[in-house]
SEBA-768640 format. One record per residue: x, y, z of N, C-alpha, C in turn; residue in one letter. Coordinates in Angstrom, 1 decimal. Each point is the difference from the previous one (the first is absolute). Example, Ala and Ser with C-alpha at 12.3 -4.5 7.8 and 13.67 -1.06 7.14 Angstrom:
2
13.2/-5.7/7.8/-0.9/1.2/0.0/0.9/1.2/0.0/a
-0.4/1.1/-0.7/0.9/1.1/0.0/-0.8/1.1/0.8/s
REM end
This chain:
150
1.5/14.8/12.2/-0.6/-1.0/-0.8/1.0/-0.4/-1.2/m
0.1/-1.2/-0.3/0.7/-0.5/-1.2/-0.9/0.0/-1.2/k
0.4/0.6/-1.1/-0.8/0.2/-1.1/0.6/-0.6/-1.3/v
-0.7/-0.8/-0.7/0.4/-0.4/-1.3/-0.4/1.0/-1.1/l
1.0/0.3/-0.9/-0.4/0.8/-1.1/-0.4/-0.9/-1.2/l
-1.2/0.3/-0.5/-0.5/-0.8/-1.1/0.8/0.4/-1.3/d
0.1/-0.9/-0.9/0.8/0.3/-1.2/-0.5/1.3/-0.8/t
-1.3/0.2/0.1/-0.5/1.2/-0.7/0.5/1.3/0.6/n
0.4/0.0/1.2/0.7/1.2/0.6/1.4/0.1/-0.7/i
0.7/-1.1/0.0/1.4/0.1/-0.6/-0.1/0.4/-1.5/l
-1.0/-0.5/-0.7/-0.1/0.3/-1.4/-0.3/1.5/-0.2/l
-0.9/0.6/0.8/-0.3/1.4/-0.1/1.2/0.9/0.3/r
0.9/-0.5/1.0/1.2/0.7/0.3/1.0/-0.1/-1.2/l
0.0/-1.1/-0.7/0.9/-0.2/-1.1/-0.4/0.7/-1.3/a
-1.3/0.3/-0.1/-0.5/0.5/-1.3/0.1/1.6/0.0/h
0.9/0.5/-0.9/0.2/1.4/0.0/-1.2/0.9/-0.3/p
-1.0/-0.5/-0.6/-1.1/0.8/-0.4/-1.3/-0.4/0.7/f
0.1/-0.8/1.0/-1.2/-0.5/0.7/-0.6/1.1/0.9/s
-1.3/0.3/-0.2/-0.7/1.0/0.8/-0.1/-0.5/1.4/s
0.1/-1.3/0.3/0.0/-0.6/1.3/1.3/0.0/0.7/h
1.1/0.3/-0.7/1.3/0.0/0.6/0.2/0.9/1.2/g
-0.4/1.2/-0.1/0.1/0.9/1.1/-0.9/-0.4/1.2/p
-1.1/-0.7/-0.3/-0.9/-0.5/1.1/0.7/-1.1/0.7/i
0.6/-0.9/-0.8/0.8/-1.2/0.6/1.1/0.6/0.8/a
0.8/0.9/-0.5/1.1/0.6/0.7/-0.4/0.6/1.3/a
-1.1/0.8/0.0/-0.5/0.7/1.2/-0.4/-1.1/1.0/a
-0.7/-1.0/-0.4/-0.5/-1.1/0.9/1.2/-0.7/0.7/a
1.0/-0.3/-0.8/1.2/-0.7/0.5/0.7/0.9/1.1/v
0.1/1.3/-0.4/0.6/1.0/0.9/-0.8/0.1/1.3/a
-1.3/0.0/-0.1/-0.9/0.1/1.2/0.2/-1.2/0.9/a
0.1/-1.2/-0.6/0.2/-1.2/0.9/1.3/0.1/0.7/l
1.0/0.3/-0.8/1.4/0.1/0.7/0.0/1.1/1.1/l
-0.6/1.1/-0.3/-0.1/1.1/1.0/-0.7/-0.4/1.3/n
-0.9/-1.0/-0.2/-0.8/-0.5/1.2/0.7/-1.2/0.7/r
1.2/-0.3/-0.5/0.8/-1.1/0.6/-0.4/-1.4/-0.4/g
-0.8/-0.1/-1.1/-0.3/-1.3/-0.5/1.2/-0.6/-0.7/y
0.2/-1.3/0.0/1.1/-0.7/-0.7/-0.6/-0.6/-1.3/s
0.6/0.3/-1.1/-0.4/-0.4/-1.3/0.7/-1.3/-0.4/l
-0.7/-0.9/-0.7/0.6/-1.2/-0.5/-0.4/-0.4/-1.3/h
0.8/-0.9/-0.6/-0.3/-0.6/-1.3/0.1/-1.5/0.1/l
-0.6/-0.7/-0.9/0.1/-1.5/-0.1/0.4/-0.3/-1.5/v
0.5/-1.2/-0.2/0.5/-0.4/-1.4/-1.1/0.2/-1.0/p
-1.2/-0.2/0.3/-1.1/0.1/-1.0/0.0/1.5/-0.6/q
0.4/1.0/0.8/0.0/1.3/-0.5/1.0/0.1/-1.2/n
1.1/-0.7/0.1/1.0/0.1/-1.0/-0.4/-0.7/-1.3/f
-0.7/-1.1/0.1/-0.5/-0.7/-1.2/-1.0/0.9/-0.7/y
-1.0/0.5/0.8/-1.0/0.8/-0.6/0.6/1.3/-0.6/e
0.9/0.6/0.7/0.7/1.2/-0.5/0.7/-0.2/-1.3/f
0.7/-1.1/-0.1/0.8/-0.3/-1.2/-1.0/-0.2/-1.2/l
-1.0/-0.7/0.2/-1.0/-0.3/-1.0/-0.5/1.3/-0.6/v
-0.4/0.9/0.8/-0.6/1.3/-0.5/1.0/0.9/-0.6/v
1.1/0.2/0.7/1.0/1.0/-0.5/0.7/-0.4/-1.3/v
0.1/-1.3/-0.3/0.6/-0.5/-1.2/-1.0/-0.2/-1.2/t
-1.3/0.2/0.3/-1.0/-0.1/-1.1/0.2/1.3/-0.9/r
-0.3/-0.2/-1.3/0.1/1.2/-0.9/-0.9/1.1/0.5/p
0.3/1.3/-0.4/-0.8/1.1/0.4/-1.5/-0.2/-0.6/l
-0.1/-0.5/-1.2/-1.3/-0.1/-0.6/-0.9/-1.1/0.7/q
0.6/-0.8/0.9/-0.7/-1.0/0.8/-0.1/0.4/1.5/n
0.0/1.3/0.2/-0.1/0.5/1.4/1.2/-0.4/0.9/n
1.2/-0.1/-0.7/1.2/-0.2/0.8/0.9/1.2/0.0/g
1.2/-0.1/0.4/0.9/1.1/0.0/1.1/-0.2/-1.0/l
0.1/-1.1/-0.7/1.0/-0.3/-1.0/1.4/-0.1/0.4/g
0.2/-0.3/1.3/1.4/-0.2/0.5/0.6/-1.3/-0.5/m
1.3/0.0/-0.1/0.7/-1.2/-0.2/0.1/-0.8/1.3/t
0.3/-1.3/-0.2/0.2/-0.8/1.2/1.1/0.5/0.9/a
1.0/0.6/-0.5/1.1/0.5/0.8/-0.5/1.3/0.7/i
-0.8/0.8/-0.6/-0.5/1.2/0.7/-0.9/-0.4/1.1/e
-0.9/-1.0/-0.3/-0.9/-0.5/1.0/0.7/-0.6/1.2/a
1.1/-0.8/-0.3/0.8/-0.6/1.1/0.6/1.1/0.9/k
0.5/1.1/-0.7/0.6/1.1/0.7/-1.0/0.6/1.0/s
-1.2/0.2/-0.5/-1.0/0.6/0.8/-0.4/-0.9/1.2/r
0.0/-1.3/-0.3/-0.3/-0.9/1.1/1.1/0.0/1.0/i
1.2/0.0/-0.4/1.2/0.1/0.9/-0.1/1.2/0.9/d
-0.4/1.1/-0.6/-0.2/1.3/0.8/-1.1/-0.2/1.0/s
-1.1/-0.6/-0.4/-1.1/-0.2/1.0/0.5/-0.9/1.2/l
0.7/-1.1/-0.4/0.5/-0.9/1.0/1.0/0.7/1.0/k
0.8/0.9/-0.5/0.9/0.7/0.9/-0.7/1.1/0.9/s
-1.1/0.4/-0.4/-0.7/1.1/0.7/-1.1/-0.5/0.9/a
-0.6/-1.2/-0.3/-1.2/-0.4/0.8/0.3/-1.5/0.3/i
-0.2/-0.4/1.3/0.2/-1.4/0.4/-0.9/-0.9/-0.7/p
0.6/-1.2/-0.4/-0.7/-1.0/-0.8/-0.2/-1.2/1.0/v
-1.3/-0.5/0.0/-0.3/-1.1/0.8/-0.2/-1.2/-0.9/l
0.9/-0.9/0.1/0.1/-1.1/-1.0/-1.0/-1.1/0.3/y
-0.4/-0.8/-1.0/-0.9/-1.1/0.2/0.5/-1.1/0.8/d
-0.9/-0.7/0.7/0.3/-1.2/0.7/-1.2/-0.9/0.0/n
0.1/-1.1/0.7/-1.1/-1.0/0.0/-1.3/0.6/0.6/e
0.2/1.0/0.9/-1.2/0.6/0.7/-0.8/0.8/-1.1/h
0.7/0.6/-0.9/-0.7/0.7/-1.1/-0.9/-0.9/-0.8/v
0.6/-1.1/-0.4/-0.7/-1.0/-0.8/-1.2/-0.5/0.7/t
0.1/-0.4/1.2/-1.1/-0.6/0.8/-1.1/1.1/0.2/h
0.4/1.2/0.3/-1.0/1.1/0.1/-0.7/0.3/-1.3/a
0.8/0.0/-1.1/-0.7/0.2/-1.3/-1.0/-1.1/-0.3/w
0.4/-1.3/0.2/-1.0/-1.0/-0.3/-1.2/0.1/0.8/e
0.1/0.5/1.3/-1.2/0.2/0.8/-0.8/1.1/-0.5/k
0.6/1.1/-0.4/-0.7/1.2/-0.5/-0.7/-0.3/-1.3/f
0.6/-0.8/-0.8/-0.6/-0.3/-1.3/-1.4/-0.7/0.2/v
0.0/-0.9/0.9/-1.2/-0.8/0.3/-1.0/0.9/0.9/v
0.5/0.6/1.0/-0.9/0.7/0.9/-0.7/1.2/-0.7/d
0.7/0.6/-1.0/-0.5/1.2/-0.6/-0.3/-0.2/-1.5/h
-0.1/-1.3/-0.4/-0.4/-0.4/-1.3/0.8/0.9/-1.1/d
1.3/0.1/0.3/0.9/0.7/-0.9/0.3/-0.8/-1.3/a
-0.5/0.6/-1.1/0.2/-0.6/-1.3/0.6/1.0/-1.0/k
0.7/-0.5/-1.0/0.5/0.9/-1.0/0.9/1.0/0.6/g
-0.1/1.3/-0.4/0.8/1.1/0.5/0.0/0.2/1.5/k
-1.2/-0.4/0.6/-0.1/0.3/1.4/1.0/-1.0/0.8/t
0.4/-1.0/-0.6/1.0/-0.9/0.7/1.3/0.7/0.2/a
0.4/1.0/-0.9/1.2/0.8/0.3/-0.2/0.9/1.2/h
-1.2/0.6/0.2/-0.3/0.8/1.1/0.1/-0.9/1.3/d
-0.6/-1.2/-0.1/0.0/-0.9/1.2/1.5/-0.3/0.4/a
0.9/-0.1/-1.0/1.4/-0.3/0.3/0.6/1.1/0.7/r
-0.3/1.3/-0.4/0.6/1.1/0.7/-0.5/0.0/1.4/l
-1.3/-0.2/0.2/-0.5/0.0/1.4/0.6/-1.2/0.8/v
0.2/-1.1/-0.6/0.7/-1.1/0.7/1.4/0.3/0.4/a
0.7/0.7/-0.9/1.4/0.5/0.4/-0.1/0.9/1.1/s
-1.0/0.9/0.0/-0.1/1.0/1.1/-0.2/-0.7/1.3/m
-1.0/-0.9/0.1/-0.3/-0.7/1.2/1.2/-0.8/0.5/i
0.6/-0.7/-0.9/1.2/-0.9/0.4/1.1/0.8/0.6/a
0.1/1.3/-0.4/1.1/0.8/0.4/-0.5/1.1/1.1/h
-1.2/-0.1/0.4/-0.5/0.9/1.1/-0.2/1.4/-0.5/g
-0.4/0.2/-1.3/-0.3/1.3/-0.5/-1.6/0.1/-0.1/l
-0.5/1.1/0.5/-1.4/0.1/0.0/-0.6/1.3/-0.8/y
0.9/0.7/-0.6/-0.4/1.1/-0.8/0.4/-0.1/-1.5/g
-0.8/0.4/-0.9/0.3/-0.1/-1.4/-0.3/1.3/-0.7/l
1.0/0.7/-0.5/-0.2/1.2/-0.8/-0.2/-0.4/-1.5/l
-1.2/0.3/-0.5/-0.4/-0.4/-1.3/-1.0/1.0/-0.6/t
0.1/0.1/-1.3/-1.1/0.8/-0.7/-1.2/-0.9/-0.3/f
0.2/-1.3/0.1/-1.1/-1.0/-0.2/-0.7/-0.4/1.3/n
-0.5/1.0/0.7/-0.6/-0.2/1.3/-1.1/-1.1/-0.1/v
-0.9/0.1/-0.9/-1.1/-0.9/-0.1/0.4/-1.5/-0.2/s
1.2/-0.2/-0.6/0.4/-1.4/-0.2/0.4/-0.7/1.3/d
0.2/0.8/1.1/0.5/-0.6/1.2/-1.0/0.1/1.2/f
-1.1/0.5/-0.3/-1.0/0.2/1.2/-0.5/-1.3/0.5/t
0.1/-1.1/-0.8/-0.5/-1.3/0.5/0.9/-0.6/1.1/r
1.2/0.6/0.2/1.0/-0.6/0.9/-0.1/0.8/1.3/y
-0.8/-0.4/1.0/-0.2/0.7/1.2/1.3/0.0/0.9/s
1.0/-0.8/-0.3/1.2/-0.2/0.8/0.9/1.2/-0.2/q
-0.2/0.8/-1.1/0.9/1.1/-0.3/-0.7/1.4/0.0/i
0.7/1.0/0.1/-0.5/1.4/-0.2/0.5/0.5/-1.3/t
-1.0/0.3/-0.9/0.3/0.5/-1.3/0.1/1.5/0.1/v
1.1/0.6/-0.5/0.3/1.4/0.0/-0.1/0.6/-1.4/i
-0.9/0.9/-0.1/-0.2/0.7/-1.3/1.0/1.2/-0.1/d
0.9/0.0/-1.0/1.0/1.0/-0.1/-0.6/1.4/-0.2/p
-1.1/0.0/-0.7/-0.7/1.3/-0.3/-0.5/0.7/1.2/a
-0.6/-0.8/0.9/-0.5/0.6/1.3/1.2/0.3/0.9/g
1.0/-0.8/0.0/1.1/0.2/0.9/0.8/1.2/-0.4/l
0.2/0.2/-1.3/0.8/1.1/-0.4/-0.7/1.4/0.3/s
-1.3/0.0/0.2/-0.7/1.2/0.3/0.0/0.3/1.5/r
0.3/-1.0/0.8/0.0/0.2/1.4/1.3/0.7/0.5/q
-0.1/0.7/1.1/1.2/0.6/0.5/0.7/-1.1/0.8/s
1.4/0.1/0.1/0.7/-1.1/0.7/-0.2/0.0/1.4/p
REM end
């Protein structure tokens, strides 16, 4: 199965003191051990940069733009990136209407649209409940996955 990594997985892996970091790492390892292919989309990088460059006191990691770009470059070299195309835009417009995606949920709809446009049907995320409305994908909880044997 092709699986998209949600940005919250990348952020937990990047945060040196995150209690969820080991869970995210174990879940990624479990998927790879099972032969799943992991993927990223451009939205991951936008969201990642926003959070890691925010000040520590605002729930960020306080990285500079140069540090963030270096981390993004490392991610791009390690995990295949599926770039946007017109199919993503059309799928997103449909999901926004079909699932009444408003406000922040429009970001989630865009991730799902990217997945469908690129033939990905699994999403590894800590925000499981945010994606249950999308029956087209399988939402994978890293906490549950990291406890299962490979």
